C-alpha positions as CSV (number, residue, x, y, z in Angstrom):
1,M,-29.0,-7.5,24.3
2,D,-32.6,-9.3,23.5
3,M,-31.7,-10.9,19.9
4,V,-35.2,-9.5,18.4
5,I,-34.8,-6.5,19.8
6,R,-31.0,-6.5,18.4
7,I,-32.7,-7.6,14.9
8,E,-35.1,-4.8,14.8
9,E,-32.5,-2.4,15.9
10,I,-30.4,-3.7,12.8
11,N,-32.9,-2.9,10.6
12,S,-33.6,0.3,11.9
13,Y,-30.3,1.1,11.5
14,V,-29.9,-0.1,7.5
15,E,-32.7,1.4,6.5
16,A,-31.8,5.1,8.1
17,R,-28.4,4.3,6.7
18,R,-29.3,3.7,3.2
19,S,-31.1,6.7,3.1
20,L,-28.3,8.8,4.4
21,T,-25.9,7.1,1.7
22,N,-28.3,7.9,-1.4
23,E,-28.4,12.0,-0.4
24,V,-24.2,11.1,-0.2
25,K,-24.0,10.1,-2.9
26,E,-26.5,12.7,-4.8
27,C,-24.4,15.6,-3.2
28,I,-21.6,14.4,-5.0
29,I,-23.2,14.0,-8.2
30,D,-24.3,17.9,-7.9
31,A,-21.9,19.4,-6.0
32,L,-19.5,17.8,-9.1
33,L,-21.5,18.1,-11.9
34,L,-21.2,14.6,-12.5
35,E,-23.4,12.9,-14.9
36,E,-23.5,9.6,-13.1
37,A,-26.7,7.3,-11.5
38,P,-26.2,7.1,-7.9
39,E,-26.7,3.3,-8.2
40,L,-23.3,3.3,-10.2
41,I,-21.2,4.7,-7.5
42,G,-19.7,2.2,-4.9
43,N,-20.2,2.8,-1.1
44,D,-16.7,1.3,-0.7
45,A,-15.1,2.2,-4.0
46,P,-12.3,5.1,-3.6
47,L,-13.3,8.8,-4.4
48,F,-9.7,9.1,-5.9
49,G,-7.6,7.2,-8.4
50,S,-9.8,4.2,-9.3
51,G,-13.0,3.9,-8.4
52,L,-14.6,7.8,-9.4
53,G,-11.2,9.5,-10.1
54,L,-11.8,12.0,-8.7
55,D,-9.0,15.3,-8.6
56,S,-7.6,17.5,-6.4
57,V,-10.2,20.1,-8.0
58,D,-13.0,17.7,-7.0
59,A,-11.6,17.3,-3.5
60,L,-12.3,21.5,-2.8
61,G,-16.1,20.9,-4.6
62,L,-16.9,18.4,-2.7
63,A,-15.8,19.3,0.6
64,A,-17.9,22.2,0.3
65,G,-21.2,20.0,-0.8
66,I,-20.8,18.2,2.5
67,E,-20.3,21.5,4.9
68,Q,-23.6,23.4,2.8
69,R,-25.4,20.3,2.4
70,F,-25.0,18.8,5.6
71,G,-24.2,21.6,8.0
72,V,-20.6,19.6,8.6
73,E,-17.2,21.6,9.0
74,V,-14.6,19.8,7.1
75,A,-11.5,20.2,8.5
76,D,-8.2,20.2,6.3
77,T,-6.7,17.8,9.0
78,E,-10.0,15.7,8.7
79,I,-8.6,13.2,5.2
80,S,-10.2,10.1,6.3
81,L,-13.4,10.9,5.1
82,F,-12.3,11.3,2.1
83,R,-11.9,7.4,1.2
84,S,-15.2,6.7,-0.1
85,V,-18.9,7.4,0.3
86,N,-19.3,5.2,3.1
87,A,-16.3,7.0,4.9
88,I,-18.3,9.7,4.2
89,V,-21.9,8.8,5.9
90,D,-19.3,7.8,8.9
91,Y,-17.8,11.5,9.4
92,I,-21.6,12.9,8.7
93,L,-23.0,10.3,11.8
94,E,-19.6,11.5,14.0
95,K,-20.2,15.3,13.5
96,T,-24.0,16.4,13.1
97,E,-26.7,16.4,15.8
98,A,-29.0,15.3,12.7
99,W,-30.0,11.8,12.3
100,P,-30.7,11.2,15.7
101,A,-32.6,7.7,14.7
102,I,-29.3,6.0,13.1
103,R,-26.9,8.0,15.7
104,E,-28.5,6.3,18.3
105,T,-28.9,2.6,16.8
106,A,-25.3,3.0,15.4
107,G,-24.3,4.0,18.6
108,R,-25.8,1.0,20.7
109,L,-24.2,-1.5,18.0
110,R,-21.1,0.0,18.5
111,E,-21.1,-0.5,22.2
112,A,-22.1,-3.8,21.7
113,I,-20.3,-5.0,19.5
114,G,-17.4,-3.5,21.3
115,V,-15.9,-1.7,18.7
116,D,-12.7,-0.2,18.8
117,E,-10.9,1.7,16.1
118,A,-7.2,0.3,16.2
119,P,-4.4,3.0,15.7
120,E,-1.7,1.9,12.8
121,S,1.0,0.8,14.8
122,G,4.6,-0.2,12.9
123,E,4.7,-3.0,15.9
124,R,2.3,-5.1,14.3
125,E,3.3,-4.6,10.5
126,P,5.7,-7.2,8.7
127,N,8.6,-5.7,7.3
128,A,7.3,-6.1,3.5
129,Y,3.8,-4.7,4.4
130,R,5.5,-1.9,6.0
131,S,7.9,-1.3,2.6
132,A,4.8,-1.5,0.9
133,R,3.3,1.1,2.8
134,H,5.7,3.2,4.1
135,G,8.8,3.1,1.9
136,L,9.6,1.1,-1.6
137,L,9.2,-2.6,-2.0
138,V,10.2,-3.9,-5.6
139,G,9.3,-7.8,-6.7
140,R,8.2,-9.2,-9.4
141,M,4.7,-10.1,-10.1
142,S,3.4,-13.4,-10.2
143,P,2.8,-14.8,-13.8
144,T,-0.3,-13.7,-15.1
145,E,-2.2,-13.9,-18.3
146,R,-1.0,-10.6,-20.9
147,V,-2.4,-10.6,-24.5
148,S,-1.5,-8.0,-27.1
149,V,-4.5,-6.8,-29.6
150,S,-3.4,-5.3,-32.6
151,G,-5.0,-4.5,-36.2
152,R,-7.1,-2.0,-37.9
153,D,-10.0,-3.2,-36.2
154,A,-8.5,-3.7,-32.3
155,L,-10.5,-1.2,-30.8
156,D,-14.1,-2.4,-31.8
157,C,-12.8,-5.8,-30.5
158,L,-11.7,-4.2,-27.1
159,A,-14.9,-2.7,-26.7
160,R,-17.0,-5.7,-27.8
161,S,-14.9,-7.5,-24.9
162,V,-14.8,-5.3,-22.3
163,T,-16.8,-3.2,-19.8
164,G,-15.0,-0.2,-20.1
165,N,-15.1,2.8,-22.0
166,V,-11.9,2.1,-24.4
167,S,-12.7,4.3,-27.4
168,E,-11.0,7.3,-25.1
169,L,-7.8,6.0,-24.8
170,A,-5.0,7.4,-26.0
171,V,-1.5,6.3,-26.3
172,G,-0.1,6.1,-22.2
173,D,-3.3,5.4,-20.7
174,L,-3.9,3.0,-18.8
175,L,-8.1,1.5,-18.0
176,Q,-8.9,-0.7,-15.4
177,S,-11.8,-3.0,-16.9
178,L,-14.0,-6.1,-16.7
179,M,-14.2,-9.2,-18.9
180,L,-17.5,-10.1,-18.4
181,D,-19.9,-13.5,-19.8
182,D,-23.2,-14.0,-21.7
183,A,-24.9,-13.9,-17.8
184,G,-22.9,-10.7,-16.8
185,K,-20.6,-12.4,-14.5
186,I,-17.4,-11.0,-14.3
187,A,-15.2,-13.8,-16.1
188,A,-11.4,-11.7,-15.7
189,I,-10.6,-8.7,-14.1
190,V,-8.5,-6.5,-16.5
191,W,-6.1,-3.8,-17.1
192,I,-5.6,-2.4,-20.3
193,Y,-2.7,-0.4,-21.8
194,A,-2.7,1.7,-24.8
195,R,0.7,1.4,-26.7
196,S,1.9,2.9,-29.4
197,S,1.1,0.4,-31.5
198,D,-1.2,-2.1,-29.6
199,Y,-3.3,-3.0,-26.9
200,L,-1.7,-4.9,-24.1
201,V,-4.7,-6.1,-21.8
202,L,-2.8,-7.8,-18.3
203,G,-5.0,-10.2,-15.7
204,D,-5.1,-8.9,-11.9
205,G,-2.0,-11.7,-11.1
206,D,-3.8,-14.3,-9.2
207,V,-5.0,-17.1,-11.9
208,D,-5.2,-17.4,-15.6
209,Q,-8.1,-16.0,-16.8
210,G,-8.4,-17.3,-20.0
211,I,-8.6,-13.5,-21.3
212,G,-6.8,-14.5,-24.7
213,D,-10.2,-16.7,-25.7
214,L,-12.1,-13.7,-24.0
215,L,-11.1,-11.1,-26.7
216,E,-11.3,-14.2,-29.7
217,C,-15.3,-13.7,-28.2
218,G,-15.4,-9.9,-29.4
219,R,-14.1,-10.3,-32.6
220,Q,-16.7,-10.5,-35.0
221,D,-15.8,-12.0,-38.5
222,G,-13.9,-10.5,-41.0
223,Q,-12.3,-8.2,-39.1
224,E,-8.5,-7.3,-39.0
225,V,-7.4,-8.2,-35.3
226,E,-4.0,-9.4,-34.3
227,L,-3.9,-11.5,-30.6
228,R,-0.4,-12.4,-29.9
229,S,0.5,-13.8,-26.3
230,E,3.1,-12.1,-24.2
231,T,2.5,-14.1,-20.9
232,E,5.6,-16.6,-21.6
233,T,7.9,-13.5,-23.2
234,H,7.8,-10.8,-21.0
235,D,7.4,-10.3,-17.2
236,L,5.9,-7.5,-14.7
237,L,7.9,-5.6,-12.0
238,S,6.2,-3.9,-9.0
239,V,8.0,-0.9,-7.7
240,S,5.3,0.1,-5.0
241,G,5.3,2.3,-2.0
242,P,5.4,6.1,-0.6
243,E,9.1,6.1,-2.4
244,A,8.2,4.8,-5.7
245,Q,7.9,8.0,-7.7
246,D,11.5,9.0,-6.4
247,F,12.6,5.4,-7.1
248,V,11.5,5.2,-10.5
249,T,12.4,8.7,-11.7
250,D,16.1,8.6,-10.5
251,Y,16.0,4.8,-11.5
252,F,14.6,5.0,-15.2
253,S,14.1,8.7,-16.5
254,S,13.1,11.9,-14.4
255,D,9.9,12.1,-17.5
256,L,8.5,9.8,-15.1
257,L,7.0,12.5,-12.7
258,R,4.5,13.2,-15.6
259,L,2.9,10.1,-15.2
260,A,-0.8,10.3,-13.6
261,Y,-2.8,7.8,-12.0
262,C,-3.8,5.2,-14.8
263,Q,-0.8,6.1,-17.8
264,G,2.1,4.7,-18.6
265,M,5.0,5.4,-20.9
266,E,7.6,3.3,-23.5
267,L,10.9,4.2,-22.7
268,D,14.3,2.9,-23.5
269,H,16.6,1.2,-20.5
270,A,19.4,-0.1,-20.8
271,G,19.2,-0.6,-24.4
272,V,15.8,-2.5,-23.9
273,Q,12.4,-1.5,-24.9
274,V,10.4,-0.8,-21.4
275,S,7.1,0.2,-20.6
276,I,6.3,1.8,-17.4
277,C,3.0,2.2,-15.8
278,R,1.4,4.0,-12.7
279,Y,-1.3,1.7,-11.4
280,G,-2.1,2.8,-7.7
281,D,-4.6,0.6,-6.8
282,S,-2.7,-0.4,-3.7
283,G,-3.5,3.0,-2.9
284,E,0.1,3.9,-2.5
285,F,2.3,4.8,-5.7
286,D,2.1,1.7,-7.5
287,F,4.5,1.5,-10.4
288,R,4.3,-1.8,-13.1
289,V,7.7,-1.9,-15.1
290,L,7.0,-4.3,-18.5
291,G,9.5,-5.6,-21.1
292,P,11.5,-9.1,-21.7
293,R,11.6,-11.5,-19.7
294,N,15.5,-11.8,-19.1
295,A,15.6,-8.1,-18.7
296,I,13.1,-8.0,-15.8
297,G,15.0,-10.6,-14.1
298,A,18.5,-9.0,-14.3
299,L,16.6,-5.8,-13.2
300,E,15.4,-7.4,-10.3
301,E,18.8,-8.6,-9.8
302,E,20.1,-5.6,-10.0
303,I,17.9,-3.4,-7.9
304,A,18.0,-6.1,-5.2
305,K,22.0,-5.9,-5.0
306,S,22.0,-2.5,-4.6
307,S,20.4,-2.1,-1.7
308,M,18.1,0.3,-2.8
309,A,14.5,-1.5,-2.0
310,R,13.7,-4.0,-0.4
311,T,12.8,-7.1,-2.5
312,I,10.5,-10.0,-3.0
313,P,10.1,-13.3,-4.9
314,P,6.7,-13.9,-6.9
315,S,5.7,-16.3,-5.0
316,E,4.7,-13.1,-2.1
317,K,1.1,-13.7,-3.2
318,E,-0.2,-13.0,0.5
319,L,1.5,-9.3,0.8
320,R,-0.6,-8.4,-2.0
321,R,-3.6,-9.9,-1.1
322,V,-3.4,-7.9,2.2
323,L,-2.8,-4.6,1.0
324,A,-5.9,-5.5,-1.9
325,M,-7.9,-6.3,1.0
326,E,-7.3,-4.0,3.2
327,M,-8.1,-1.2,0.6
328,K,-11.5,-3.5,-0.8
329,S,-10.3,-3.7,-4.3
330,P,-11.3,-6.1,-6.8
331,R,-9.2,-9.3,-7.2
332,R,-10.2,-12.7,-9.3
333,A,-9.4,-14.8,-6.0
334,F,-11.9,-13.0,-4.3
335,L,-14.8,-13.3,-6.7
336,D,-17.5,-15.7,-5.5
337,E,-19.3,-18.0,-8.0
338,G,-21.3,-15.7,-10.2
339,S,-20.0,-12.4,-9.0
340,S,-21.2,-10.0,-11.2
341,P,-20.1,-5.8,-10.6
342,F,-22.9,-4.9,-8.6
343,S,-21.6,-7.6,-5.7
344,I,-18.0,-6.4,-5.7
345,G,-19.1,-3.1,-5.9
346,V,-17.2,-1.9,-9.2
347,E,-20.2,-0.6,-10.7
348,W,-17.8,2.4,-11.8
349,A,-15.9,0.0,-14.4
350,V,-18.9,-0.5,-16.2
351,Q,-20.0,2.1,-19.2
352,F,-23.4,1.6,-19.0
353,S,-24.0,4.2,-21.6
354,R,-22.4,1.7,-24.7
355,E,-24.5,-0.8,-25.6
356,D,-22.2,-3.3,-27.5
357,F,-20.0,-5.6,-24.6
358,R,-20.4,-9.1,-24.0
359,G,-22.8,-9.5,-20.8
360,R,-24.7,-5.7,-21.0
361,D,-28.2,-7.0,-21.1
362,A,-27.9,-9.6,-18.5
363,L,-26.0,-7.1,-16.4
364,E,-28.8,-4.0,-16.9
365,A,-31.2,-6.2,-15.7
366,E,-29.6,-7.1,-12.5
367,R,-28.6,-3.1,-11.8
368,R,-32.0,-2.5,-9.7
369,G,-32.0,-6.3,-8.0
370,S,-31.2,-8.0,-5.0
371,G,-28.3,-10.6,-4.4
372,R,-25.4,-10.9,-2.3
373,R,-22.8,-7.9,-1.8
374,A,-19.3,-7.7,-1.1
375,I,-18.3,-6.5,2.6
376,L,-15.2,-6.3,5.0
377,L,-15.7,-8.4,8.3
378,T,-13.8,-7.7,11.4
379,Y,-13.4,-10.0,14.8
380,S,-12.0,-8.9,18.3
381,D,-10.5,-12.2,19.1
382,G,-8.4,-12.6,16.6
383,S,-10.0,-15.5,14.6
384,V,-9.0,-16.2,11.0
385,L,-12.1,-17.7,9.5
386,Q,-12.3,-20.3,7.2
387,Q,-13.6,-20.4,3.5
388,G,-16.8,-20.8,3.5
389,A,-17.9,-20.0,7.0
390,S,-21.0,-19.4,7.6
391,I,-22.5,-15.9,8.0
392,G,-25.8,-15.2,10.1
393,I,-27.8,-12.4,12.0
394,G,-30.3,-14.0,14.7
395,D,-31.5,-17.8,13.6
396,R,-31.4,-16.4,10.0
397,T,-28.1,-17.1,7.6
398,V,-27.4,-14.2,5.6
399,G,-24.0,-14.7,4.0
400,K,-20.4,-16.8,3.7
401,V,-16.4,-15.8,4.1
402,K,-14.7,-16.0,1.0
403,S,-11.2,-15.3,2.4
404,S,-9.5,-13.9,5.5
405,A,-6.4,-12.3,6.1
406,Y,-4.1,-10.7,9.3
407,S,-4.7,-6.5,9.1
408,P,-1.9,-5.2,9.8
409,T,-3.4,-1.8,9.7
410,L,-6.1,-2.0,12.5
411,G,-4.2,-5.1,14.1
412,L,-7.0,-7.4,13.8
413,T,-8.8,-10.2,11.4
414,V,-10.1,-9.0,8.3
415,S,-12.4,-11.1,6.0
416,W,-13.7,-10.6,2.6
417,A,-17.4,-12.0,2.6
418,Y,-20.7,-11.9,0.5
419,V,-24.2,-11.4,2.7
420,D,-27.7,-10.6,1.6
421,Q,-28.0,-7.4,0.0
422,E,-29.9,-5.5,2.6
423,Y,-27.6,-6.0,5.4
424,A,-24.4,-4.9,3.1
425,W,-23.5,-1.6,5.2
426,P,-20.9,-1.2,7.7
427,L,-21.3,-1.2,11.4
428,V,-23.7,-4.4,10.6
429,P,-23.2,-7.0,13.7
430,F,-22.8,-10.8,12.8
431,S,-22.2,-14.0,14.4
432,V,-20.6,-16.0,12.2
433,E,-20.2,-20.0,12.7
434,T,-16.7,-21.7,11.6
435,E,-15.0,-25.2,12.6
436,G,-18.0,-25.6,15.7
437,Q,-17.5,-22.1,16.9
438,V,-19.7,-19.2,16.5
439,V,-17.6,-15.3,16.6
440,E,-18.8,-12.4,16.2
441,A,-18.0,-9.6,14.1
442,W,-19.1,-6.6,12.4
443,S,-18.5,-5.1,9.0
444,R,-17.0,-2.0,8.1
445,S,-16.4,0.8,5.7
446,A,-13.6,0.5,3.3
447,P,-10.6,1.7,2.4
448,L,-9.5,0.4,5.5
449,F,-6.4,3.4,5.1
450,V,-5.7,7.1,3.8
451,T,-4.5,6.2,0.5
452,R,-1.3,7.8,-1.3
453,T,-3.6,8.7,-3.8
454,V,-5.8,10.6,-1.2
455,T,-3.4,12.6,0.3
456,D,-1.6,13.7,-3.3
457,N,-5.3,15.3,-4.6
458,L,-5.6,17.0,-1.4
459,N,-2.3,18.3,-1.5
460,L,-0.9,16.7,2.2
């Protein structure tokens, strides 16, 4: 295919896909009566659990809205489209005769770049990955920063420090949020857990993000706020996989059956006070047990000896990185210098109706601006591309690779990359230059697999 024609086809495809994506977002807003601006719904953000946070009732309304607006039937077995907005767009293009230009262009692109939808296969899955996706995996999280925020003005300090709506947090609620610098760039990715006597702010586990210092910036003179680090005194034990809920209810308490996504519970286990929270950003059941370091260590050893689950050491970062990449879930390690919520597709983590959090004015200015956006790239030849590898279309450099890993779900290499916003769409072909070689790659919709959070809400 002639490169000039190829670029023209890409541009035509991108423009048509942009239009259809906006229409899908409007359909979601109308069908579910959401008070959300279309540009604040991430294209690859999960529809259930994190992201848009839909539930089983929303799923019925969304399916009906898609059928009515786009004239396609959403069968009970077609659960893959409920992964994200991009997945819905893919489904509509596959099922409808409308938008012939985009269908034709997308078809030629697929043929030209040899896109192959690889089925899942357990033969490709390392044991730890298989346990996390299909069984039960237990292991201590790598050291992550944890800061307790208490006192009369604790909530006000948090509100000035994070982008989420912490004012509505009740005891036991868990919220994923961001901490920004004055320029509106991401300084930390955090979870906030409302305990009975304080709020616990937890880092994402990749690096020391300076959460205590960022909270200090949110504290005003004269406020009654106590910041206390629990990084050295407490540990987190991760219990994840489809069998995780059965395990925690049998091992700790049947009361944990009541835990919804982003909720936690404080309870006594063997004379030790622990908090058990349901995260779920891996897409499967994902519980975290927080307690004193010695108690968590003893608990991990006890589980390992009983052979109730596969255990991994805290150093096993690669597994969590692969799962996060397949989910396109934000991690500090994936951020480019100067990344914003818009560039990594986590607009949903920002409550723009609030005007008091740090970096808001700068972020508002970027809301409809340009810049580079995060995408997932895949390769057919098994290449593992180096960080910083240059991404191009024709003779134009449009981005760079940030991180790469083998995806057991696809049986292909996947890279978290940043490209110019105009090309940050699924099924766009790129050329990647690495170590003197040029590798053909293409972008694709995320998450890469249908998560347990989706199937639970669809009652499957």
